[in-house]
Residue, then its C-alpha position, 0 to 999 in steps of 0.5 A: m205737545h211736541r217741540t222741535i229741537e236740535p240736540t247736541v247728541l242724536y243717539f238713541g242707542t243700541p246694545v253696546a258692542l266690543i269690536s275686536t280687530l288686529n292692528a298692523d303689527g298683529s296686536p289686538n285692538l278692542a273698541p266699544m261702540s253702540s251704532a250697530w244693527w242686525l238683519g239675518w246674519s248680516c250686521m251694519l256697524g257705524l264707526g268714526q273714521m278717526g278710530q283704529t277700529s275703522d282702519n283695521l276693518i278696512r285693512t283686514r276685513e275681519c273682526v269679532i263683535n262681542l256683546p257684553s252683558e250689563d254686569l260688565v259695564s265697569y269693564v266696558d267703561r274703562l275703554a271709553l277714552a282709550t284709543g289705539q291710534s298713535p298719535v292721537p288725532e287732535k280732536k280726540r285728544q281735545w275730547g280727553y282720549c289717550y293712546e292705549p296699546d293694550k285695550f284688553g289689559i286696561a279693561g280686564f278682559t281676556p282674549v281667546g282664539s277665534e275659529l274662522v277669523a284672526p282677531p280674538r274673542v272676549r272671553q267674558c262676553p256671553i255673545q261673540m260673533e266672528g265677522v267678515v267685512q263685505d263692504f264699507r263706505p263713508f256715512g252721514k253728513n257733517v260727521s266723519a264716519n264709515v259704515f261697514e256691512v259685516q257677515i257673521v260667519k260664526l256665532h258663540v253663545d254662553e250655553r246658560l242663555l240658550m233655550g230649547d234642545g236639538p241642533r238649533p237652540r235659541i237665545d232666551p230673551m228673559l236671560w239675555r241682559p244686554l248693556i244698552m247705551s242711550f244718549c251716551r249713558f249706560f242702561g240695562l233692560g227693564g222687565e218685559v212690558h207686553p207679550s209679543r204676538l210676533a214672537e209666537s207666530g210662524f214668522m219666528k220659526f221661518v226666520t230661525q230655520g232660514m238663519t240656520s241654513h244661511a249660517a251653515d252656508s256662510s261658514s262653509t264658504h268661508e272655510q273654503k277660502 
């Protein structure tokens, strides 16, 4: 039996991402979010309009999408009620947010230089994606949010997560332990529930080759700009 409801939060969750951007004064900002999805080397980010990250993305068109593993949850949670917006928007102040200019510092994360974009990467995150905003627009009804289309121009992965030799290794899904947010609560992954025929099909080989070629083309194009 199903029941029709209108929950206060409709937020089924995706992997948590830490978005690093640059503020107007050149200082780094770091914000946790979990409204993101990928297709090929393109990523869609959904971000509130009241946040500093949204402003920074519109102004600079650059970011790094850092993916923390589940063991970094306590670091991520330190950023939960911190905002780079000053003054703090009234609604966010009512929710308990406080202005924090040093997001890396309060979380205990270490910034490291990127290769193709200006914002820094988070050293502790095992996956780091340098990205360039291709487009953005307001998103949704009854919500103050923007959606950003981001092209990934450089991917950095902890070598301990990689499987396969040669120039095109893959991320081992048995070793990658993403931090997941579902209905505003943190979760990790359970064990694999069933073998996947898709994972063993020719589709994966086709996708892997296509993504690698596209990434090389994108990186070359960005370097020429």
